[in-house]
C-alpha positions in Angstrom: 42.4 7.9 232.4 44.1 11.3 231.8 43.0 14.5 233.4 42.2 15.8 229.9 39.4 13.3 229.6 38.1 13.3 233.2 34.7 14.6 233.9 35.7 18.0 235.3 32.5 19.8 234.3 30.4 22.0 236.6 26.9 21.1 235.3 23.9 23.3 235.8 22.2 21.1 238.4 25.4 21.1 240.6 25.7 24.8 240.4 22.0 25.3 241.3 22.6 22.9 244.3 25.2 25.4 245.6 22.9 28.4 244.8 25.3 29.6 242.1 23.4 31.5 239.3 25.9 31.6 236.3 24.4 34.7 234.7 24.5 36.7 237.9 28.0 35.4 238.8 29.4 36.4 235.4 27.8 39.9 235.6 29.2 40.7 239.0 32.7 39.3 238.2 32.8 41.4 235.0 31.7 44.5 236.9 34.4 43.9 239.5 37.1 43.4 236.8 36.0 46.6 235.1 36.3 48.7 238.2 39.7 47.2 239.1 41.2 47.7 235.6 39.8 51.2 235.3 41.7 52.2 238.4 44.9 50.5 237.3 44.9 51.7 233.7 44.5 55.4 234.7 48.1 55.4 235.9 49.7 53.8 232.8 49.9 56.9 230.5 51.6 58.9 233.3 54.7 56.7 233.7 57.0 58.8 231.4 55.8 62.0 233.2 56.5 60.5 236.6 59.9 59.3 235.5 60.8 62.8 234.2 59.6 64.5 237.5 61.9 62.3 239.5 64.7 62.1 236.9 64.4 58.4 236.3 65.9 56.8 233.2 64.0 54.5 230.8 65.3 51.3 232.5 64.0 52.6 235.9 60.5 52.8 234.4 61.0 49.1 233.4 62.1 48.3 237.0 59.0 50.2 238.3 56.7 48.0 236.2 58.6 44.8 237.0 58.6 45.4 240.8 54.8 45.0 240.8 55.0 41.8 238.7 57.8 40.3 240.7 55.9 40.4 244.0 52.8 39.0 242.2 55.1 36.2 241.1 55.7 35.2 244.7 52.2 35.7 246.1 50.0 34.6 243.1 50.1 30.9 243.9 49.5 31.6 247.6 46.3 33.5 246.9 45.2 30.7 244.5 45.7 28.0 247.1 43.9 30.0 249.8 40.9 30.5 247.4 40.7 26.7 247.0 40.7 26.3 250.8 38.5 29.2 251.9 36.5 30.2 248.8 37.0 32.8 246.1 35.1 35.7 247.5 37.0 36.4 250.7 40.3 36.3 248.9 39.0 38.7 246.2 38.0 41.2 248.9 41.4 41.0 250.6 43.1 41.5 247.2 41.0 44.5 246.4 41.7 46.1 249.8 45.4 45.7 249.1 44.9 47.4 245.8 43.2 50.4 247.5 46.1 50.7 249.9 48.6 50.6 247.1 46.9 53.4 245.1 46.6 55.5 248.3 50.4 55.2 248.9 51.0 56.1 245.2 48.9 59.2 245.5 50.6 60.3 248.7 54.1 59.5 247.5 56.9 62.1 247.6 59.8 60.1 246.2 60.6 57.4 243.7 61.2 55.0 246.6 57.7 55.4 247.9 56.3 54.9 244.3 58.2 51.7 244.2 56.7 50.7 247.6 53.2 51.3 246.2 53.8 49.1 243.2 55.3 46.3 245.4 52.3 46.5 247.7 49.9 46.2 244.7 51.8 43.1 243.6 51.6 41.5 247.0 47.9 41.8 247.0 47.5 41.0 243.3 45.6 37.8 244.0 42.6 38.9 242.0 43.7 37.5 238.7 44.3 33.8 239.7 41.2 33.8 241.8 39.1 35.2 238.9 40.5 32.6 236.6 39.6 29.9 239.1 36.1 31.4 239.6 35.4 31.3 235.8 36.5 27.6 235.8 34.1 26.9 238.6 31.1 28.0 236.6 32.0 26.9 233.0 32.6 23.7 231.1 35.6 22.8 229.0 33.5 23.2 225.8 32.5 26.8 226.6 35.4 28.0 228.6 37.4 29.8 225.9 34.4 31.9 224.8 33.4 32.6 228.4 36.9 33.7 229.3 36.7 35.9 226.2 33.6 37.7 227.8 35.8 38.8 230.7 37.9 40.6 228.0 35.0 42.9 227.6 35.2 44.1 231.2 39.0 44.4 231.0 38.8 46.3 227.7 36.1 48.7 228.9 38.4 49.5 231.9 41.3 50.0 229.5 39.2 52.2 227.2 38.1 54.7 229.9 41.1 54.4 232.2 44.0 55.8 230.0 41.8 58.6 228.6 40.6 59.6 232.1 44.2 59.2 233.4 45.6 61.3 230.6 43.2 64.2 231.2 43.5 64.1 235.0 47.3 63.5 234.8 47.8 66.6 232.7 46.4 68.6 235.6 48.2 66.7 238.4 49.7 63.2 238.1 48.4 62.3 241.6 44.7 62.7 240.8 44.4 59.4 238.9 45.8 57.5 241.9 43.2 59.0 244.2 40.4 58.3 241.7 41.7 54.7 241.5 41.3 54.5 245.3 37.6 55.3 244.9 37.4 52.6 242.2 39.0 50.0 244.5 36.4 50.9 247.2 33.6 50.4 244.7 35.1 47.0 243.7 35.2 45.9 247.4 31.5 46.9 247.9 30.5 45.0 244.7 32.3 41.9 245.6 31.1 41.8 249.2 27.5 42.7 248.5 26.7 41.3 245.1 29.2 38.6 244.1 28.1 35.0 244.6 30.6 32.6 246.0 31.4 29.9 243.4 33.1 27.6 245.8 31.0 27.6 249.0 31.9 25.4 251.9 29.4 22.7 250.9 30.9 22.5 247.4 34.4 22.4 248.7 33.5 19.5 251.0 31.8 17.6 248.1 34.9 18.0 246.0 37.1 16.9 248.8 35.0 13.7 249.2 35.1 13.2 245.5 38.8 13.5 245.4 39.2 11.3 248.4 37.3 8.5 246.6 39.4 9.0 243.5 42.5 8.8 245.6 41.4 5.5 247.0 40.7 4.1 243.5 43.7 5.6 241.6 46.2 6.9 244.2 47.3 10.4 244.7 47.7 12.5 241.5 50.1 15.4 241.3 48.9 18.6 239.9 51.9 18.5 237.5 51.6 16.8 234.1 52.9 17.4 230.6 49.7 19.2 229.5 49.8 21.7 232.3 53.6 22.4 232.0 53.4 23.0 228.2 50.4 25.4 228.6 52.1 27.3 231.5 55.1 27.9 229.2 52.7 28.9 226.4 51.1 31.4 228.8 54.5 32.8 229.7 55.4 33.3 226.1 52.0 34.8 225.2 52.3 37.4 227.9 56.0 38.0 227.0 54.8 39.1 223.6 52.1 41.4 224.8 54.1 42.8 227.7 57.1 43.6 225.5 54.8 46.0 223.5 52.5 47.2 226.3 55.1 47.9 229.0 57.2 50.1 226.6 54.2 51.7 224.8 54.1 54.9 226.8 57.9 55.4 226.5 57.9 54.5 222.8 55.1 57.0 222.1 57.0 59.7 224.0 60.3 59.0 222.3 59.3 58.0 218.8 56.3 60.3 218.2 56.8 63.0 221.0 53.3 62.1 222.3 51.9 63.7 225.5 49.8 61.7 228.1 46.6 62.6 226.3 47.9 61.2 222.9 49.2 58.1 224.7 45.8 57.6 226.4 44.1 57.8 222.9 46.2 55.0 221.6 45.5 52.8 224.7 41.8 53.6 224.5 41.7 52.6 220.8 43.6 49.4 221.5 41.3 48.5 224.4 38.2 49.1 222.2 39.6 46.7 219.5 40.3 44.1 222.2 36.8 44.5 223.5 35.3 44.0 220.0 37.3 40.9 219.4 36.8 39.3 222.8 33.3 40.4 223.6 31.5 40.2 220.3 33.6 38.2 217.8 35.4 35.4 219.6 32.4 33.1 220.2 31.2 33.5 216.6 34.7 33.0 215.1 35.3 29.9 217.2 31.9 28.5 216.3 32.5 29.1 212.6 36.1 28.0 212.2 36.6 25.7 215.2 38.7 26.3 218.3 41.6 24.2 217.1 42.0 26.2 213.8 41.7 29.5 215.6 44.3 28.3 218.2 46.9 27.7 215.5 45.9 30.8 213.4 46.3 33.1 216.5 49.8 31.7 217.3 50.8 32.3 213.7 49.4 35.9 213.8 51.5 36.6 216.9 54.6 36.1 214.7 53.4 38.1 211.8 52.2 41.1 213.8 55.5 41.3 215.7 57.5 41.4 212.4 55.6 44.6 211.4 56.2 46.5 214.6 59.6 48.1 213.7 58.1 49.8 210.6 55.6 52.0 212.4 57.4 55.2 211.4 54.4 57.6 211.9 51.9 58.1 214.7 48.9 57.0 212.6 50.6 53.7 211.8 50.3 52.7 215.4 46.5 52.7 215.1 46.7 50.3 212.0 49.1 48.0 214.0 46.7 47.9 216.9 43.9 46.2 214.9 45.7 42.9 214.3 47.7 43.1 217.6 44.4 43.6 219.4 43.2 40.3 217.9 46.3 38.5 219.3 45.8 40.1 222.7 42.1 39.1 222.8 42.5 35.5 221.7 45.8 34.2 223.0 45.2 34.2 226.8 41.6 32.7 226.7 42.7 29.9 224.3 45.7 28.9 226.4 43.9 29.3 229.8 41.0 27.2 228.6 43.3 24.4 227.6 45.2 24.7 230.9 42.1 24.1 233.0 41.5 20.8 231.1 44.8 19.5 232.6 43.8 20.0 236.2 41.2 18.5 238.6 38.2 20.6 239.8 39.5 21.1 243.4 43.0 22.3 242.2 41.9 25.0 239.7 42.8 27.8 242.1 46.2 26.3 242.7 46.8 25.9 238.9 45.6 29.4 238.3 48.0 30.7 240.9 50.9 29.0 239.0 49.5 30.5 235.8 49.7 33.9 237.5 53.3 33.0 238.5 54.3 32.4 234.9 52.5 35.5 233.8 54.3 37.5 236.5 57.7 36.1 235.3 56.9 37.6 231.9 55.7 40.9 233.5 58.8 41.0 235.5 61.4 40.3 232.8 59.9 41.8 229.6 59.6 45.4 230.8 63.3 45.3 231.7 64.1 43.9 228.3 61.9 46.4 226.4 63.0 49.5 228.4 66.6 48.2 228.3 66.4 48.2 224.5 65.1 51.8 224.6 67.9 52.7 227.0 70.7 51.4 224.7 69.1 52.7 221.5 71.0 50.5 219.1 72.6 47.0 219.0 75.4 46.3 216.5 77.1 43.0 215.8 79.2 42.5 212.6 76.9 43.3 209.7 73.8 43.6 211.8 72.6 46.9 213.3 69.2 47.0 215.0 67.5 50.0 216.6 65.4 49.7 219.8 62.1 49.3 217.9 63.5 46.5 215.8 64.9 44.7 218.9 61.5 44.8 220.5 59.6 43.6 217.4 62.0 40.8 216.4 62.3 39.6 220.0 58.5 39.3 220.1 58.5 37.5 216.7 61.0 35.0 218.1 58.7 34.3 221.1 55.8 34.0 218.7 57.6 31.3 216.7 58.3 29.4 219.9 54.7 29.6 220.8 53.6 28.2 217.5 56.0 25.3 217.8 54.8 24.5 221.4 51.2 24.7 220.2 51.8 22.1 217.5 53.7 19.8 220.0 50.8 20.1 222.5 48.3 19.0 219.8 50.5 16.1 218.9 50.9 15.0 222.5 47.2 15.5 223.4 45.0 14.7 220.4 42.0 14.6 222.8 42.4 18.3 223.6 39.7 19.3 221.0 37.8 16.0 221.0 34.6 17.8 221.9 34.7 19.6 218.5 34.8 16.2 216.7 31.8 15.1 218.8 29.9 18.3 217.9 30.6 17.8 214.2 29.6 14.2 214.3 26.3 15.0 216.0 25.6 17.8 213.5 26.2 15.3 210.6 23.9 12.7 212.2 21.2 15.3 212.6 21.6 16.4 209.0 21.2 12.8 207.8 17.9 12.3 209.7 
């Protein structure tokens, strides 16, 4: 029996046994994500301004972004494992406290070195993402997981809608103000988590899962967390984030260089993009998957990642960016939930936090390397070889398109190796036909 087909489903009765109300749990986790992202996204439009104040070149901005992701790369799996052992809630609170400290250091910084320290500190305590992924897995089933993960996109997008605009306005007065407001957001997040959030993996449930896994071990032997399905989907996740990070990490600098945009104009684009992502993830994803089937949407989204990237170099005017954001927002909204949902099907219930930690690891590799590549392209300006001459924007777009093509190939391979991945859709269609014949 493969993990893909094992009964790894948290049913309603089991959740009620552990006093976990799914609706309340989702509401509180979405609220917590919103507050956290709001604080983080306020700082994004200010990076070019901060770089100019301290005389930093484009590549240094890339290093600044990457330093945060690099430390998250190291600590992500650790937080995931700790959440499996001690529960999701206490690890979330520790992570949020670290975020507060990081923004406080940023607001008080007086040199580029201290700014780097604040980003590294934020990366060390960036355990919130793997724990949230594990939390969602705790309270969903494989059949509904993609759509439910998509709901979380609403909170993320709302934070990204308000954050850049607020950061742009406050940052035009003083670049430190958004960092201090973010401190307040982090404190709010800590209060929400400690007072409202319901623990999805209480001690009783952890003990039950431990006993269940012990029995399975006696019957089947020890099973490693690593298998072909998990490895392929972790690589898919890395590629998916590589595509989005290539664009997003260089957005502020591109807007500044290509369109001479100030922090307010950069904030407007980010806000528009986040609104589009929210519409796709929060209102359309579930309907689209239900209408066309998750397998079809899975392949279509991978193909879209290639096509959208190919158009990026031709955004010659500021208004074209808004047109580009509409299909790119679709890719951003659909790619991670589809891949993450499949990833959870390859891992047992008591290892979801660990797997989510590794997912954050692969995401962090993308977030570490891609800003360096994107800002490196902007730093050199042009690349020429024989008859080929590419500017920075073409280099970014075509690199993303190449990654998209790899993603599509890997997606097809995964479906060939694991035909049972979307077996639940066949069951649903079969049941619908049977009901129609009655």
